[in-house]
C-alpha positions as CSV (number, residue, x, y, z in Angstrom):
1,X,192.8,76.9,26.3
2,X,192.3,77.0,30.0
3,X,193.7,74.2,32.1
4,X,192.3,72.7,35.3
5,X,193.1,74.3,38.6
6,X,195.7,72.8,40.9
7,X,194.8,69.7,43.0
8,X,193.2,70.4,46.4
9,X,192.2,68.3,49.3
10,X,188.7,68.0,50.7
11,X,187.9,70.2,53.7
12,X,185.3,67.8,55.1
13,X,184.0,64.3,54.2
14,X,181.1,62.3,55.6
15,X,178.5,59.7,55.0
16,X,174.8,60.4,54.9
17,X,172.0,57.9,55.6
18,X,169.1,58.6,53.2
19,X,165.8,59.1,55.1
20,X,164.0,56.8,52.7
21,X,166.4,53.8,52.7
22,X,167.8,51.4,55.2
23,X,170.1,50.0,52.5
24,X,172.2,52.9,51.2
25,X,174.9,55.2,52.7
26,X,176.0,58.2,50.6
27,X,179.5,59.5,50.6
28,X,179.9,63.3,50.3
29,X,182.7,65.8,50.6
30,X,183.3,69.6,50.6
31,X,186.3,71.4,49.3
32,X,187.2,75.0,48.3
33,X,186.0,78.1,50.1
34,X,183.4,77.3,52.9
35,X,182.0,80.8,52.4
36,X,182.1,80.6,48.6
37,X,179.3,80.1,46.0
38,X,177.9,76.6,46.5
39,X,178.2,74.2,43.5
40,X,177.1,70.6,43.6
41,X,178.9,68.2,41.2
42,X,176.9,65.3,39.7
43,X,178.9,62.5,38.2
44,X,178.1,60.5,35.1
45,X,177.4,56.9,34.4
46,X,175.2,56.4,36.3
47,X,177.7,54.5,38.5
48,X,180.8,56.5,37.7
49,X,181.5,58.2,41.1
50,X,183.3,61.5,41.7
51,X,187.1,61.3,41.6
52,X,189.2,64.0,43.3
53,X,190.1,65.5,39.9
54,X,186.6,66.9,39.7
55,X,187.5,69.5,42.3
56,X,189.9,71.0,39.8
57,X,187.2,72.4,37.6
58,X,186.5,75.2,40.0
59,X,188.3,78.2,41.5
60,X,188.8,77.0,45.1
61,X,188.8,80.7,46.3
62,X,185.4,81.4,44.8
63,X,183.4,78.1,45.2
64,X,182.2,75.9,47.9
65,X,182.6,72.6,46.0
66,X,180.2,69.8,47.1
67,X,180.5,66.4,45.6
68,X,178.8,63.1,46.4
69,X,178.8,59.6,45.1
70,X,175.3,58.5,44.0
71,X,173.7,55.3,45.3
72,X,175.8,52.2,44.6
73,X,178.7,54.2,43.1
74,X,182.2,55.3,44.2
75,X,182.6,55.3,48.0
76,X,178.9,55.0,48.7
77,X,177.7,51.7,50.0
78,X,176.8,49.0,49.3
79,X,178.7,49.1,46.0
80,X,176.6,48.4,42.9
81,X,173.4,48.0,44.9
82,X,170.3,48.4,42.6
83,X,167.5,48.2,45.2
84,X,166.0,51.6,46.1
85,X,168.1,53.1,43.4
86,X,166.2,55.4,40.9
87,X,166.5,58.9,39.6
88,X,163.9,60.0,42.2
89,X,165.9,58.5,45.0
90,X,168.9,60.5,43.9
91,X,166.9,63.7,43.7
92,X,165.7,63.1,47.3
93,X,169.3,62.5,48.3
94,X,170.4,65.8,46.8
95,X,167.7,67.6,48.7
96,X,168.6,65.9,52.0
97,X,172.3,66.8,51.5
98,X,171.5,70.4,50.5
99,X,169.5,70.8,53.8
100,X,172.1,69.0,55.9
101,X,174.8,71.3,54.6
102,X,172.6,74.4,55.1
103,X,172.7,75.4,51.4
104,X,169.8,77.5,50.2
105,X,170.6,77.4,46.5
106,X,173.5,75.9,44.5
107,X,175.0,75.8,41.0
108,X,174.3,72.3,39.6
109,X,177.2,71.0,37.5
110,X,176.8,67.7,35.6
111,X,177.9,66.0,32.5
112,X,176.5,63.0,30.5
113,X,174.3,61.1,33.0
114,X,175.1,64.0,35.3
115,X,173.4,66.4,32.9
116,X,170.3,64.1,33.0
117,X,170.2,64.2,36.8
118,X,170.9,68.0,36.7
119,X,167.9,68.6,34.5
120,X,165.7,66.3,36.4
121,X,166.7,67.9,39.7
122,X,166.3,71.4,38.4
123,X,162.9,70.7,36.9
124,X,161.8,69.2,40.3
125,X,163.3,71.9,42.5
126,X,163.9,75.0,40.4
127,X,163.8,77.3,43.4
128,X,167.0,75.7,44.7
129,X,169.1,76.1,41.6
130,X,171.1,79.3,40.9
131,X,172.6,78.1,37.6
132,X,173.2,75.0,35.5
133,X,176.5,74.0,34.0
134,X,175.8,71.0,31.7
135,X,178.2,68.9,29.5
136,X,177.3,66.3,26.9
137,X,173.5,66.3,27.2
138,X,171.9,62.9,27.8
139,X,168.1,62.8,27.7
140,X,168.0,59.1,28.8
141,X,165.6,57.9,26.1
142,X,165.4,54.4,24.8
143,X,167.5,54.8,21.7
144,X,169.8,51.8,21.7
145,X,173.6,51.7,21.3
146,X,175.7,53.5,18.8
147,X,177.1,51.9,15.6
148,X,179.3,54.9,14.8
149,X,182.5,52.7,15.4
150,X,181.3,49.5,13.8
151,X,184.6,47.7,14.2
152,X,184.4,48.2,18.0
153,X,180.7,47.8,18.2
154,X,180.9,44.5,16.5
155,X,183.0,43.1,19.4
156,X,180.6,44.6,21.9
157,X,177.6,43.1,20.1
158,X,179.2,39.7,19.6
159,X,179.4,39.1,23.3
160,X,175.6,38.6,23.1
161,X,174.0,35.7,21.2
162,X,172.6,36.8,17.8
163,X,169.0,36.0,18.9
164,X,169.3,38.7,21.7
165,X,171.0,41.4,19.8
166,X,167.8,43.3,19.0
167,X,168.0,44.8,22.5
168,X,171.6,44.8,23.6
169,X,171.0,46.9,26.7
170,X,168.5,44.4,28.1
171,X,170.7,41.5,27.1
172,X,173.7,43.0,28.9
173,X,171.5,43.9,31.9
174,X,170.5,40.2,32.3
175,X,174.1,39.1,32.3
176,X,175.6,41.8,34.6
177,X,172.8,41.1,37.2
178,X,172.8,37.3,37.0
179,X,173.9,34.9,39.8
180,X,176.9,33.5,38.0
181,X,180.0,35.6,38.8
182,X,182.0,34.6,35.7
183,X,179.1,35.6,33.4
184,X,178.5,38.8,35.3
185,X,182.2,39.9,35.2
186,X,182.7,39.0,31.5
187,X,179.6,41.0,30.5
188,X,180.6,43.9,32.8
189,X,184.1,44.1,31.3
190,X,182.7,44.2,27.8
191,X,180.1,46.9,28.6
192,X,182.4,49.2,30.5
193,X,185.3,48.7,28.0
194,X,183.0,49.8,25.2
195,X,182.1,53.0,26.9
196,X,185.7,53.8,27.9
197,X,186.8,53.2,24.3
198,X,184.4,55.6,22.7
199,X,184.4,58.4,25.3
200,X,187.4,60.3,23.9
201,X,188.1,61.7,20.4
202,X,191.5,60.0,20.6
203,X,191.3,56.8,22.6
204,X,192.6,57.4,26.1
205,X,194.5,54.3,27.1
206,X,194.5,55.3,30.7
207,X,190.7,55.5,30.7
208,X,190.5,52.1,29.0
209,X,192.8,50.7,31.7
210,X,190.6,52.2,34.5
211,X,187.6,50.4,32.9
212,X,189.5,47.1,33.3
213,X,189.3,47.2,37.1
214,X,186.8,44.4,37.9
215,X,185.1,46.2,40.8
216,X,184.6,49.4,38.9
217,X,183.5,47.6,35.7
218,X,180.9,45.5,37.5
219,X,179.4,48.4,39.5
220,X,179.4,50.7,36.5
221,X,177.8,48.2,34.2
222,X,175.2,47.1,36.7
223,X,174.0,50.6,37.6
224,X,174.1,51.9,34.0
225,X,172.1,49.0,32.6
226,X,169.7,49.2,35.5
227,X,168.9,52.8,34.7
228,X,168.9,52.4,30.9
229,X,166.6,49.4,30.8
230,X,164.1,51.6,32.8
231,X,164.8,54.6,30.6
232,X,166.0,56.6,33.6
233,X,162.8,55.8,35.6
234,X,161.1,58.9,34.0
235,X,157.4,59.0,33.9
236,X,157.5,59.6,30.1
237,X,160.3,59.1,27.6
238,X,160.7,62.8,26.6
239,X,160.1,64.2,30.1
240,X,163.2,66.4,30.3
241,X,162.3,68.2,27.1
242,X,158.6,68.4,27.8
243,X,159.2,69.9,31.3
244,X,161.8,72.5,30.1
245,X,159.4,75.4,30.9
246,X,160.0,74.7,34.6
247,X,163.7,75.9,34.3
248,X,163.2,78.7,31.8
249,X,164.5,81.3,34.2
250,X,167.6,79.5,35.4
251,X,170.9,80.8,34.0
252,X,172.7,78.0,32.2
253,X,175.4,76.9,29.9
254,X,176.0,73.7,27.9
255,X,179.4,72.5,26.7
256,X,179.3,69.8,24.0
257,X,182.0,67.9,22.3
258,X,181.5,68.3,18.5
259,X,182.7,64.7,18.0
260,X,180.8,63.2,21.0
261,X,179.4,59.7,20.0
262,X,178.3,58.7,23.5
263,X,175.9,61.7,23.8
264,X,175.7,63.2,20.3
265,X,175.1,66.9,19.8
266,X,171.5,66.1,18.5
267,X,170.3,66.0,22.1
268,X,171.8,69.4,22.9
269,X,170.1,70.9,19.9
270,X,166.7,69.3,20.9
271,X,167.0,70.9,24.3
272,X,167.9,74.2,22.7
273,X,164.9,74.2,20.3
274,X,162.5,73.0,23.0
275,X,162.6,76.5,24.4
276,X,159.7,78.7,23.3
277,X,162.2,81.4,22.5
278,X,164.9,79.1,21.1
279,X,168.2,80.1,22.6
280,X,170.4,78.6,25.2
281,X,172.3,81.1,27.3
282,X,175.6,79.5,26.4
283,X,175.9,76.7,23.9
284,X,179.6,76.0,23.4
285,X,181.0,73.2,21.3
286,X,184.5,72.0,21.9
287,X,186.7,70.1,19.4
288,X,186.5,67.0,21.5
289,X,184.6,63.8,22.1
290,X,182.6,63.0,25.2
291,X,185.0,63.0,28.1
292,X,185.2,66.1,30.4
293,X,189.0,65.4,30.7
294,X,189.6,66.3,27.0
295,X,191.4,69.7,26.6
296,X,188.6,71.5,24.7
297,X,185.8,70.5,27.0
298,X,187.9,71.1,30.1
299,X,188.7,74.6,28.9
300,X,185.1,75.5,28.1
301,X,183.9,74.1,31.5
302,X,186.5,76.1,33.4
303,X,185.7,79.3,31.4
304,X,182.0,78.9,32.4
305,X,181.1,81.7,34.9
306,X,177.6,80.9,36.3
307,X,176.9,84.3,37.9
308,X,177.1,86.0,34.5
309,X,174.8,83.6,32.6
310,X,171.6,84.9,31.2
311,X,168.5,82.6,31.7
312,X,168.2,79.3,29.8
313,X,165.7,80.6,27.2
314,X,166.3,84.4,27.3
315,X,165.7,86.0,23.9
316,X,168.1,88.8,24.9
317,X,171.1,86.6,24.5
318,X,169.9,84.3,21.7
319,X,173.3,83.2,20.6
320,X,172.0,80.1,18.9
321,X,168.7,81.6,17.4
322,X,170.0,81.5,13.8
323,X,170.9,77.8,13.9
324,X,173.9,75.7,14.2
325,X,176.2,78.2,12.5
326,X,175.8,80.5,15.5
327,X,177.4,78.1,17.9
328,X,180.6,79.2,19.7
329,X,183.3,77.0,18.3
330,X,186.8,76.6,19.8
331,X,188.2,75.7,16.4
332,X,189.7,72.5,15.0
333,X,193.4,73.3,15.4
334,X,193.5,71.4,18.6
335,X,192.1,68.3,16.8
336,X,194.9,68.6,14.3
337,X,197.5,69.0,17.0
338,X,196.1,66.0,18.8
339,X,196.1,63.9,15.7
340,X,199.6,64.9,14.8
341,X,200.8,64.0,18.3
342,X,199.0,60.7,18.1
343,X,200.7,59.8,14.8
344,X,204.1,60.8,16.2
345,X,203.5,58.4,19.1
346,X,202.7,55.5,16.9
């Protein structure tokens, strides 16, 4: 297993005023080698923000690491603002930031919702992408919430009256955007707590605690439900799959947790088989859940070397062309070690 690189500080930080908005201000930062290979990091959620630890997924001697907090998230202002906040606004922000920082092309690195935005950006501006590094593919389709942990999902669902449980996302959205602060906060805590609880193979109590911060919980829940009730603001539900031809020549890799219940492996496989010559350049499964902080996913992300990737649908490196059995597996020994350690800690 590969571990994260040592912590580093940002070389430069700033705030960008989007050209198409009088409301938002976007926080951005640079770290690593100013002359290195540019990589832009797209956080998840939407609404999650980019913590400093994201810098540690890259060799600071080789990469010019660019991060920004999407509209309404992290250090961007105003926090949790939903007006003028859609996928297409975020893509325009990326282009404005790229031009402001004098970047011709960059590696686009994103997981979960970050993979959604990565694909949407690459399909819109393929000439500005040198490579894609994606984790936990999320196609942002209206598929509802997961019942894979029924004992936890029951609590999540019971916060909503039975008559509204046919569409939990919309029911939560109504509450996290309502005028009553107590109703808003209670629903935000339930929504965010549910996601924090299911993100790791073994529940990460630290992550659960982070989700209990009222400001984070409210902004996270507001922005997520805003995007999810609008199915990502895409023009058609399956847009990212249907437009995959636009990124056929972009080198790429996908890292997927085998036990991811937030963004199940089914979506990765759909993206893979959508290629006319069905093969992703690198399709690696890690013995992990959804979170990029889990050891297996961290290791696979850090081992990713964008300059060496073959194109997304290249038949010359069809590692997955024979089906799921051809996936690169990191093995389940880490799962056993994790479970044993968990039992010892009880």
